ZATOR-742111 format. One line per 5 residues: number of its first residue (from 1); their letters; for each residue x, y, z of N, C-alpha, C, CB. Coordinates in nm, 2 decimals. Glycine has a CB too. Example, Ala and Ser with C-alpha at 12.3 -4.5 7.8 and 13.67 -1.06 7.14 Angstrom:
<nodes>
1 = as = 1.32,-0.57,0.78,1.23,-0.45,0.78,1.32,-0.33,0.78,1.13,-0.45,0.90 | 1.28,-0.22,0.71,1.37,-0.11,0.71,1.29,0.00,0.79,1.41,-0.06,0.57
</nodes>
This chain:
<nodes>
1 = sglnt = 0.01,-0.23,2.57,-0.08,-0.17,2.48,-0.25,-0.13,2.49,-0.07,-0.24,2.39 | -0.27,-0.24,2.56,-0.44,-0.28,2.57,-0.48,-0.38,2.52,-0.53,-0.19,2.52 | -0.38,-0.43,2.39,-0.45,-0.52,2.30,-0.44,-0.69,2.37,-0.38,-0.51,2.14 | -0.55,-0.71,2.34,-0.56,-0.85,2.40,-0.60,-0.94,2.33,-0.62,-0.87,2.49 | -0.62,-0.93,2.19,-0.67,-1.04,2.07,-0.56,-1.02,1.96,-0.84,-1.00,2.00
6 = lhghw = -0.52,-1.16,1.95,-0.41,-1.15,1.84,-0.43,-1.24,1.69,-0.28,-1.21,1.90 | -0.42,-1.19,1.59,-0.44,-1.30,1.47,-0.30,-1.29,1.37,-0.59,-1.27,1.37 | -0.27,-1.36,1.30,-0.15,-1.37,1.22,-0.16,-1.36,1.08,-0.08,-1.48,1.24 | -0.28,-1.27,1.03,-0.29,-1.23,0.92,-0.36,-1.35,0.86,-0.16,-1.17,0.86 | -0.39,-1.42,0.89,-0.43,-1.59,0.84,-0.32,-1.66,0.83,-0.49,-1.61,0.68
11 = delge = -0.17,-1.62,0.87,-0.08,-1.74,0.85,-0.09,-1.79,1.00,0.10,-1.70,0.81 | -0.07,-1.92,0.99,-0.07,-2.01,1.10,0.04,-1.94,1.20,-0.05,-2.18,1.04 | 0.01,-1.92,1.30,0.08,-1.86,1.43,0.24,-1.96,1.45,-0.06,-1.88,1.59 | 0.20,-2.09,1.47,0.30,-2.18,1.51,0.29,-2.22,1.68,0.42,-2.11,1.47 | 0.38,-2.32,1.71,0.36,-2.36,1.83,0.39,-2.29,1.92,0.40,-2.44,1.85
16 = swlna = 0.51,-2.19,1.89,0.58,-2.09,1.99,0.48,-2.00,2.03,0.72,-2.00,1.93 | 0.40,-1.92,1.93,0.36,-1.81,1.96,0.21,-1.91,2.04,0.35,-1.70,1.80 | 0.16,-2.00,1.97,0.03,-2.02,2.06,0.08,-2.09,2.21,-0.08,-2.14,1.97 | 0.18,-2.13,2.22,0.22,-2.15,2.37,0.24,-2.05,2.47,0.34,-2.22,2.36 | 0.27,-1.94,2.40,0.30,-1.80,2.44,0.16,-1.73,2.50,0.36,-1.72,2.29
21 = cdekg = 0.08,-1.75,2.39,-0.03,-1.68,2.41,-0.15,-1.80,2.50,-0.09,-1.63,2.25 | -0.12,-1.91,2.51,-0.18,-2.03,2.59,-0.13,-1.95,2.75,-0.09,-2.22,2.54 | -0.02,-1.92,2.77,0.05,-1.87,2.90,0.03,-1.76,2.96,0.17,-1.85,2.90 | 0.00,-1.66,2.85,0.01,-1.49,2.87,-0.15,-1.47,2.88,0.10,-1.39,2.72 | -0.25,-1.57,2.86,-0.40,-1.54,2.83,-0.44,-1.43,2.72,-0.47,-1.50,2.97
26 = mlvlg = -0.32,-1.45,2.62,-0.36,-1.37,2.49,-0.48,-1.45,2.42,-0.21,-1.35,2.39 | -0.57,-1.37,2.35,-0.65,-1.46,2.27,-0.66,-1.44,2.14,-0.77,-1.46,2.32 | -0.66,-1.57,2.07,-0.63,-1.54,1.96,-0.78,-1.61,1.85,-0.46,-1.60,1.95 | -0.76,-1.52,1.73,-0.87,-1.56,1.61,-0.78,-1.69,1.54,-0.90,-1.40,1.48 | -0.83,-1.78,1.54,-0.73,-1.92,1.48,-0.76,-1.89,1.31,-0.81,-2.11,1.53
31 = afycd = -0.63,-1.88,1.25,-0.68,-1.89,1.08,-0.54,-1.94,1.04,-0.75,-1.73,0.98 | -0.52,-2.00,0.93,-0.42,-2.04,0.88,-0.37,-1.98,0.72,-0.44,-2.16,0.89 | -0.48,-1.94,0.68,-0.43,-1.91,0.53,-0.47,-1.76,0.47,-0.50,-2.03,0.42 | -0.44,-1.71,0.37,-0.46,-1.57,0.31,-0.40,-1.56,0.19,-0.42,-1.46,0.39 | -0.45,-1.55,0.12,-0.37,-1.57,-0.03,-0.28,-1.47,-0.03,-0.47,-1.56,-0.17
36 = grpqi = -0.30,-1.30,0.01,-0.21,-1.21,0.00,-0.20,-1.14,-0.15,-0.09,-1.28,0.03 | -0.30,-1.16,-0.25,-0.32,-1.11,-0.32,-0.37,-0.96,-0.29,-0.37,-1.18,-0.37 | -0.34,-0.85,-0.37,-0.28,-0.87,-0.54,-0.14,-0.83,-0.54,-0.36,-0.75,-0.67 | -0.03,-0.85,-0.43,0.06,-0.82,-0.45,0.15,-0.97,-0.49,0.09,-0.73,-0.34 | 0.08,-1.05,-0.45,0.16,-1.19,-0.48,0.09,-1.27,-0.61,0.16,-1.30,-0.34
41 = qsrad = -0.03,-1.24,-0.64,-0.08,-1.28,-0.73,-0.05,-1.46,-0.78,-0.04,-1.18,-0.81 | -0.08,-1.52,-0.64,-0.07,-1.68,-0.68,-0.18,-1.70,-0.77,-0.09,-1.79,-0.56 | -0.15,-1.85,-0.79,-0.25,-1.94,-0.89,-0.25,-2.06,-0.82,-0.20,-1.96,-1.05 | -0.38,-2.13,-0.88,-0.43,-2.23,-0.82,-0.47,-2.32,-0.93,-0.53,-2.19,-0.74 | -0.43,-2.46,-0.93,-0.48,-2.54,-1.04,-0.61,-2.64,-1.00,-0.35,-2.64,-1.08
46 = egwne = -0.64,-2.74,-1.07,-0.77,-2.78,-1.05,-0.76,-2.85,-0.89,-0.82,-2.88,-1.18 | -0.68,-2.89,-0.83,-0.66,-2.96,-0.67,-0.66,-2.88,-0.60,-0.54,-3.03,-0.62 | -0.66,-2.75,-0.63,-0.64,-2.66,-0.50,-0.76,-2.68,-0.40,-0.65,-2.50,-0.53 | -0.88,-2.68,-0.45,-0.96,-2.65,-0.35,-0.96,-2.80,-0.28,-1.10,-2.59,-0.40 | -0.94,-2.94,-0.28,-0.92,-3.03,-0.21,-0.81,-2.99,-0.13,-0.92,-3.14,-0.28
51 = wivet = -0.70,-2.98,-0.16,-0.56,-2.94,-0.12,-0.59,-2.83,0.01,-0.48,-2.87,-0.27 | -0.65,-2.74,0.00,-0.65,-2.64,0.13,-0.76,-2.69,0.20,-0.68,-2.47,0.09 | -0.87,-2.79,0.17,-0.95,-2.84,0.25,-0.89,-2.92,0.37,-1.02,-2.91,0.18 | -0.82,-3.02,0.29,-0.72,-3.13,0.37,-0.61,-3.03,0.45,-0.63,-3.26,0.25 | -0.55,-2.94,0.40,-0.47,-2.87,0.49,-0.51,-2.80,0.61,-0.41,-2.79,0.43
56 = ghewv = -0.66,-2.72,0.57,-0.72,-2.68,0.68,-0.77,-2.79,0.82,-0.84,-2.61,0.61 | -0.81,-2.90,0.73,-0.77,-3.02,0.84,-0.73,-3.09,0.93,-0.75,-3.07,0.84 | -0.59,-3.10,0.86,-0.44,-3.10,0.97,-0.40,-3.00,1.06,-0.32,-3.10,0.90 | -0.43,-2.88,1.00,-0.43,-2.75,1.10,-0.51,-2.72,1.23,-0.48,-2.64,1.02 | -0.63,-2.75,1.19,-0.73,-2.74,1.28,-0.69,-2.88,1.41,-0.89,-2.77,1.18
61 = hsvrh = -0.68,-3.00,1.32,-0.63,-3.11,1.46,-0.52,-3.06,1.50,-0.60,-3.29,1.44 | -0.43,-3.02,1.45,-0.31,-2.96,1.56,-0.29,-2.88,1.62,-0.22,-2.95,1.53 | -0.36,-2.79,1.59,-0.40,-2.65,1.69,-0.50,-2.65,1.80,-0.45,-2.53,1.61 | -0.60,-2.73,1.78,-0.73,-2.76,1.86,-0.68,-2.75,1.97,-0.81,-2.88,1.84 | -0.60,-2.79,2.06,-0.57,-2.81,2.20,-0.52,-2.69,2.27,-0.48,-2.92,2.21
66 = hpsiv = -0.53,-2.58,2.18,-0.47,-2.46,2.25,-0.59,-2.36,2.33,-0.39,-2.36,2.12 | -0.58,-2.34,2.44,-0.70,-2.27,2.47,-0.70,-2.11,2.44,-0.73,-2.30,2.62 | -0.59,-2.06,2.40,-0.59,-1.93,2.36,-0.69,-1.91,2.23,-0.44,-1.90,2.34 | -0.72,-2.00,2.19,-0.81,-2.01,2.02,-0.92,-1.99,2.09,-0.82,-2.17,1.90 | -1.01,-1.88,2.04,-1.15,-1.88,2.06,-1.22,-1.83,1.99,-1.19,-1.83,2.15
71 = iwrpm = -1.18,-1.80,1.87,-1.25,-1.80,1.78,-1.20,-1.86,1.62,-1.29,-1.68,1.78 | -1.29,-1.95,1.55,-1.21,-2.00,1.46,-1.25,-1.92,1.32,-1.23,-2.16,1.46 | -1.16,-1.87,1.23,-1.20,-1.83,1.10,-1.07,-1.86,1.01,-1.25,-1.68,1.10 | -1.08,-2.00,0.95,-0.94,-2.06,0.90,-0.89,-1.97,0.79,-0.95,-2.21,0.85 | -0.92,-1.88,0.72,-0.90,-1.82,0.59,-0.99,-1.69,0.57,-0.92,-1.92,0.48
76 = davmp = -0.94,-1.59,0.50,-0.95,-1.50,0.45,-1.05,-1.48,0.34,-0.85,-1.49,0.42 | -1.11,-1.38,0.30,-1.20,-1.38,0.19,-1.14,-1.40,0.09,-1.27,-1.27,0.17 | -1.03,-1.38,0.06,-0.94,-1.39,-0.07,-0.92,-1.49,-0.11,-0.83,-1.34,-0.07 | -0.94,-1.57,-0.19,-0.90,-1.71,-0.28,-0.87,-1.69,-0.41,-1.01,-1.81,-0.29 | -0.77,-1.77,-0.45,-0.76,-1.76,-0.60,-0.88,-1.77,-0.68,-0.67,-1.86,-0.66
81 = pqakr = -0.89,-1.73,-0.79,-0.99,-1.71,-0.92,-1.08,-1.83,-0.92,-0.90,-1.68,-1.07 | -0.97,-1.92,-0.91,-1.01,-2.10,-0.96,-1.08,-2.16,-0.87,-0.87,-2.21,-0.98 | -1.09,-2.11,-0.75,-1.15,-2.17,-0.64,-1.29,-2.12,-0.61,-1.05,-2.13,-0.52 | -1.37,-2.23,-0.59,-1.51,-2.20,-0.59,-1.54,-2.18,-0.42,-1.61,-2.33,-0.68 | -1.55,-2.03,-0.40,-1.53,-1.99,-0.27,-1.64,-2.08,-0.18,-1.56,-1.83,-0.26
86 = aqvts = -1.78,-2.05,-0.19,-1.89,-2.11,-0.13,-1.88,-2.25,-0.10,-2.00,-2.08,-0.20 | -1.78,-2.32,-0.19,-1.78,-2.50,-0.18,-1.68,-2.50,-0.09,-1.73,-2.60,-0.33 | -1.55,-2.43,-0.09,-1.45,-2.41,0.00,-1.47,-2.41,0.15,-1.40,-2.28,-0.03 | -1.54,-2.29,0.17,-1.58,-2.23,0.30,-1.66,-2.34,0.38,-1.68,-2.09,0.28 | -1.78,-2.36,0.30,-1.86,-2.45,0.37,-1.80,-2.61,0.40,-2.00,-2.45,0.28
91 = klmal = -1.69,-2.68,0.31,-1.63,-2.78,0.34,-1.52,-2.75,0.47,-1.57,-2.84,0.22 | -1.48,-2.64,0.49,-1.42,-2.60,0.61,-1.46,-2.57,0.75,-1.39,-2.51,0.58 | -1.59,-2.49,0.73,-1.67,-2.52,0.84,-1.74,-2.64,0.89,-1.75,-2.45,0.82 | -1.74,-2.75,0.80,-1.76,-2.86,0.82,-1.66,-2.93,0.92,-1.77,-2.90,0.70 | -1.54,-2.92,0.85,-1.44,-3.00,0.90,-1.39,-2.94,1.04,-1.32,-3.01,0.78
96 = vrred = -1.39,-2.80,1.04,-1.38,-2.72,1.21,-1.48,-2.77,1.28,-1.40,-2.56,1.22 | -1.59,-2.79,1.26,-1.72,-2.82,1.36,-1.71,-2.97,1.42,-1.88,-2.81,1.26 | -1.64,-3.06,1.28,-1.63,-3.18,1.33,-1.51,-3.21,1.45,-1.62,-3.26,1.21 | -1.41,-3.15,1.39,-1.25,-3.16,1.48,-1.27,-3.08,1.60,-1.09,-3.09,1.38 | -1.38,-2.98,1.64,-1.35,-2.91,1.74,-1.52,-2.78,1.72,-1.17,-2.84,1.71
101 = gtrpl = -1.60,-2.85,1.83,-1.69,-2.76,1.80,-1.75,-2.70,1.95,-1.79,-2.83,1.69 | -1.61,-2.65,1.97,-1.66,-2.58,2.12,-1.62,-2.46,2.09,-1.59,-2.63,2.27 | -1.57,-2.37,2.02,-1.55,-2.26,1.96,-1.63,-2.19,1.83,-1.44,-2.27,1.94 | -1.67,-2.08,1.83,-1.76,-2.03,1.72,-1.67,-2.02,1.59,-1.82,-1.88,1.76 | -1.75,-2.03,1.47,-1.66,-1.99,1.36,-1.74,-1.86,1.31,-1.64,-2.11,1.24
106 = avedd = -1.60,-1.80,1.26,-1.66,-1.63,1.21,-1.62,-1.60,1.03,-1.54,-1.48,1.34 | -1.69,-1.63,0.98,-1.66,-1.63,0.83,-1.77,-1.57,0.77,-1.64,-1.79,0.76 | -1.77,-1.52,0.64,-1.86,-1.47,0.55,-1.96,-1.60,0.48,-1.78,-1.38,0.44 | -2.07,-1.64,0.58,-2.14,-1.75,0.57,-2.26,-1.73,0.62,-2.07,-1.85,0.63 | -2.37,-1.78,0.56,-2.52,-1.75,0.64,-2.50,-1.85,0.77,-2.68,-1.81,0.53
111 = dsdit = -2.43,-1.96,0.75,-2.43,-2.07,0.87,-2.33,-2.05,0.97,-2.40,-2.21,0.81 | -2.25,-1.91,0.98,-2.16,-1.88,1.05,-2.20,-1.86,1.19,-2.09,-1.79,1.00 | -2.14,-1.90,1.30,-2.19,-1.86,1.45,-2.16,-1.73,1.47,-2.13,-1.93,1.57 | -2.08,-1.64,1.37,-2.05,-1.51,1.42,-2.04,-1.42,1.26,-1.90,-1.51,1.53 | -2.14,-1.30,1.27,-2.12,-1.26,1.17,-1.96,-1.15,1.17,-2.27,-1.21,1.13
116 = awnqs = -1.86,-1.19,1.04,-1.76,-1.11,1.01,-1.78,-1.00,0.92,-1.66,-1.17,0.97 | -1.71,-0.90,0.93,-1.72,-0.76,0.86,-1.56,-0.73,0.85,-1.81,-0.63,0.95 | -1.56,-0.71,0.72,-1.38,-0.62,0.72,-1.40,-0.54,0.59,-1.21,-0.73,0.68 | -1.34,-0.44,0.59,-1.34,-0.33,0.51,-1.21,-0.26,0.52,-1.46,-0.24,0.55 | -1.20,-0.17,0.38,-1.11,-0.08,0.40,-1.15,0.06,0.48,-1.06,-0.06,0.28
121 = slwkl = -1.03,0.13,0.52,-1.02,0.25,0.58,-1.05,0.33,0.47,-0.89,0.28,0.64 | -1.08,0.34,0.35,-1.09,0.43,0.23,-1.23,0.40,0.20,-0.97,0.40,0.09 | -1.31,0.50,0.13,-1.41,0.51,0.07,-1.41,0.43,-0.05,-1.43,0.64,0.06 | -1.28,0.43,-0.14,-1.26,0.34,-0.23,-1.12,0.30,-0.25,-1.31,0.39,-0.33 | -1.11,0.16,-0.22,-0.99,0.11,-0.19,-0.89,0.17,-0.29,-0.99,-0.03,-0.20
126 = gdlag = -0.75,0.21,-0.24,-0.67,0.25,-0.29,-0.65,0.40,-0.34,-0.67,0.19,-0.36 | -0.76,0.47,-0.31,-0.82,0.63,-0.39,-0.83,0.69,-0.22,-1.04,0.64,-0.51 | -0.67,0.73,-0.19,-0.67,0.82,-0.09,-0.74,1.00,-0.13,-0.51,0.81,-0.05 | -0.75,1.01,-0.24,-0.83,1.11,-0.29,-0.93,1.12,-0.25,-0.86,1.10,-0.37 | -1.02,1.01,-0.28,-1.18,0.98,-0.21,-1.21,1.01,-0.09,-1.22,0.85,-0.21
131 = gyddg = -1.09,1.01,0.00,-1.15,1.03,0.13,-1.15,0.87,0.22,-1.33,1.10,0.09 | -1.16,0.89,0.37,-1.18,0.79,0.42,-1.33,0.75,0.50,-1.09,0.80,0.49 | -1.37,0.63,0.48,-1.51,0.56,0.53,-1.54,0.65,0.65,-1.49,0.38,0.58 | -1.69,0.62,0.71,-1.70,0.68,0.80,-1.77,0.58,0.92,-1.78,0.80,0.74 | -1.74,0.49,0.89,-1.81,0.33,0.94,-1.94,0.32,0.93,-1.78,0.28,1.09
136 = aamar = -2.01,0.39,0.85,-2.22,0.38,0.90,-2.23,0.25,0.80,-2.36,0.56,0.82 | -2.18,0.22,0.72,-2.21,0.08,0.64,-2.21,-0.02,0.76,-2.08,0.03,0.50 | -2.10,-0.03,0.81,-2.07,-0.16,0.90,-2.17,-0.12,1.03,-1.89,-0.18,0.95 | -2.19,0.00,1.08,-2.28,0.02,1.18,-2.42,-0.04,1.17,-2.28,0.14,1.19 | -2.46,0.01,1.02,-2.60,-0.03,0.99,-2.62,-0.22,0.99,-2.63,0.03,0.82
141 = klaas = -2.49,-0.28,0.95,-2.49,-0.41,0.95,-2.48,-0.45,1.10,-2.38,-0.44,0.87 | -2.43,-0.40,1.18,-2.41,-0.43,1.30,-2.55,-0.44,1.39,-2.31,-0.35,1.34 | -2.63,-0.29,1.38,-2.73,-0.28,1.42,-2.82,-0.39,1.36,-2.76,-0.16,1.40 | -2.82,-0.45,1.20,-2.93,-0.56,1.20,-2.87,-0.67,1.20,-3.02,-0.55,1.07 | -2.76,-0.71,1.31,-2.74,-0.84,1.30,-2.79,-0.89,1.42,-2.61,-0.86,1.29
146 = rkpfl = -2.81,-1.04,1.42,-2.88,-1.10,1.51,-2.78,-1.21,1.57,-3.01,-1.16,1.44 | -2.66,-1.19,1.52,-2.56,-1.29,1.60,-2.44,-1.21,1.63,-2.53,-1.42,1.52 | -2.34,-1.28,1.72,-2.23,-1.16,1.76,-2.15,-1.15,1.64,-2.13,-1.19,1.90 | -2.09,-1.02,1.65,-2.04,-0.97,1.51,-1.87,-0.90,1.51,-2.16,-0.84,1.45 | -1.80,-0.95,1.43,-1.67,-0.95,1.47,-1.63,-0.86,1.34,-1.59,-1.10,1.49
151 = tkeiy = -1.56,-0.71,1.37,-1.54,-0.61,1.28,-1.38,-0.64,1.27,-1.60,-0.46,1.32 | -1.34,-0.58,1.15,-1.20,-0.54,1.17,-1.20,-0.48,1.02,-1.09,-0.66,1.21 | -1.09,-0.36,1.00,-1.07,-0.28,0.89,-0.93,-0.37,0.83,-1.04,-0.11,0.94 | -0.90,-0.34,0.72,-0.81,-0.38,0.64,-0.75,-0.30,0.52,-0.85,-0.47,0.61 | -0.64,-0.30,0.48,-0.62,-0.25,0.34,-0.63,-0.13,0.35,-0.71,-0.29,0.23
156 = ggfqd = -0.57,-0.02,0.45,-0.55,0.07,0.45,-0.41,0.12,0.42,-0.60,0.10,0.53 | -0.38,0.26,0.39,-0.25,0.30,0.37,-0.19,0.41,0.48,-0.25,0.35,0.24 | -0.08,0.42,0.50,-0.02,0.47,0.64,0.03,0.63,0.58,0.13,0.35,0.72 | -0.02,0.68,0.48,0.03,0.81,0.43,-0.04,0.92,0.50,0.02,0.82,0.27 | -0.19,0.88,0.55,-0.25,1.01,0.60,-0.27,1.00,0.75,-0.37,1.04,0.53
161 = vpnls = -0.20,0.98,0.83,-0.19,0.95,0.98,-0.33,1.04,1.02,-0.02,1.01,1.06 | -0.33,1.12,1.01,-0.42,1.20,1.09,-0.55,1.17,1.08,-0.42,1.32,1.08 | -0.61,1.15,0.93,-0.72,1.09,0.86,-0.76,0.95,0.91,-0.68,1.08,0.70 | -0.64,0.87,0.90,-0.68,0.74,0.93,-0.69,0.71,1.08,-0.59,0.65,0.86 | -0.66,0.80,1.14,-0.68,0.80,1.30,-0.82,0.82,1.31,-0.58,0.92,1.40
166 = qffrm = -0.87,0.91,1.24,-0.99,0.97,1.26,-1.09,0.84,1.24,-1.01,1.10,1.16 | -1.04,0.78,1.12,-1.15,0.68,1.06,-1.14,0.54,1.17,-1.11,0.64,0.89 | -1.02,0.54,1.23,-0.97,0.44,1.33,-1.13,0.48,1.45,-0.77,0.48,1.40 | -1.10,0.59,1.50,-1.21,0.62,1.62,-1.34,0.61,1.56,-1.19,0.79,1.69 | -1.37,0.65,1.45,-1.52,0.64,1.42,-1.52,0.50,1.42,-1.58,0.71,1.27
171 = fyeks = -1.49,0.43,1.38,-1.48,0.26,1.31,-1.49,0.18,1.42,-1.32,0.21,1.22 | -1.40,0.22,1.53,-1.43,0.14,1.65,-1.49,0.18,1.75,-1.35,0.10,1.69 | -1.52,0.31,1.75,-1.63,0.35,1.85,-1.76,0.33,1.81,-1.63,0.49,1.88 | -1.81,0.29,1.70,-1.91,0.26,1.62,-1.93,0.08,1.67,-1.87,0.30,1.43 | -1.82,0.04,1.63,-1.79,-0.12,1.70,-1.85,-0.13,1.82,-1.64,-0.16,1.74
176 = yaggs = -1.77,-0.07,1.93,-1.78,-0.08,2.06,-1.92,-0.04,2.10,-1.67,-0.01,2.14 | -1.96,0.05,2.05,-2.10,0.11,2.11,-2.24,0.01,2.04,-2.11,0.30,2.05 | -2.19,-0.05,1.95,-2.30,-0.11,1.88,-2.28,-0.28,1.94,-2.29,-0.08,1.70 | -2.17,-0.31,2.03,-2.17,-0.43,2.11,-2.09,-0.53,2.02,-2.31,-0.48,2.15 | -1.97,-0.48,1.90,-1.88,-0.56,1.84,-1.78,-0.59,1.91,-1.85,-0.51,1.75
181 = tgviv = -1.70,-0.68,1.83,-1.59,-0.71,1.88,-1.50,-0.68,1.75,-1.58,-0.84,1.95 | -1.40,-0.60,1.77,-1.32,-0.52,1.67,-1.16,-0.58,1.72,-1.34,-0.31,1.68 | -1.14,-0.61,1.58,-0.98,-0.62,1.59,-0.91,-0.51,1.47,-0.94,-0.81,1.54 | -0.80,-0.50,1.56,-0.73,-0.39,1.48,-0.60,-0.43,1.40,-0.69,-0.27,1.57 | -0.60,-0.43,1.27,-0.51,-0.53,1.22,-0.41,-0.45,1.14,-0.59,-0.65,1.14
186 = qhlpl = -0.30,-0.50,1.09,-0.22,-0.40,0.98,-0.16,-0.28,1.03,-0.31,-0.35,0.88 | -0.18,-0.23,1.09,-0.16,-0.06,1.15,-0.09,-0.05,1.25,-0.29,0.02,1.20 | -0.05,-0.18,1.30,0.04,-0.14,1.43,0.15,-0.04,1.43,0.12,-0.26,1.48 | 0.21,-0.04,1.30,0.33,0.07,1.26,0.29,0.18,1.28,0.38,0.08,1.12 | 0.19,0.23,1.30,0.14,0.39,1.31,0.18,0.42,1.46,-0.05,0.42,1.29
191 = arqen = 0.21,0.33,1.57,0.25,0.37,1.70,0.39,0.42,1.68,0.24,0.25,1.81 | 0.46,0.40,1.58,0.60,0.42,1.58,0.62,0.56,1.46,0.68,0.25,1.54 | 0.51,0.61,1.46,0.53,0.71,1.35,0.53,0.84,1.41,0.42,0.69,1.24 | 0.56,0.97,1.34,0.56,1.08,1.40,0.43,1.14,1.46,0.61,1.17,1.33 | 0.33,1.10,1.43,0.18,1.13,1.49,0.11,1.01,1.50,0.08,1.24,1.41
196 = pfr = 0.18,0.91,1.58,0.10,0.79,1.62,-0.07,0.81,1.63,0.16,0.73,1.75 | -0.11,0.68,1.63,-0.25,0.67,1.66,-0.25,0.65,1.79,-0.32,0.56,1.58 | -0.35,0.66,1.85,-0.38,0.65,2.00,-0.50,0.61,2.02,-0.38,0.77,2.08
</nodes>
């Protein structure tokens, strides 16, 4: 397929996957948590912030020996509304650096080693009639960045394969031309459709 980087949509991959990645030379974006909303609509109580940071500490400590993990991105940008996102992010970054300072962090934070960009394939999330994004906003951010830049698309539907494929081409061509590292996520089912993305 030509794919050489893997992440588990922020679900922790587990030892079997990580061992296979170590053996096969598959690079891994190290991550362990994604809220999954709006479909799941999870809730967080007052102890959530402390719990997620401690869970992150246990996770990093348990997987840091895997050479396949080349970038740390502990959790997705989506968090329960009760979470103080900036506070949780800074605590997670500090503990990752304390447990393993050998690999860069890619999170939405000014202190991050890598600028992280993610977006829907649509101009407006969920609005197929509004058309597909052209990647221009990402390309401007990439051109202005003075750090390594990680791009990914997310939250697109499969209904319009030709236009989604065109978005992929524009988005990842601009990522590549600008010097970014791009990750294609969530759309591998397109390879099995009548008009597969190539």
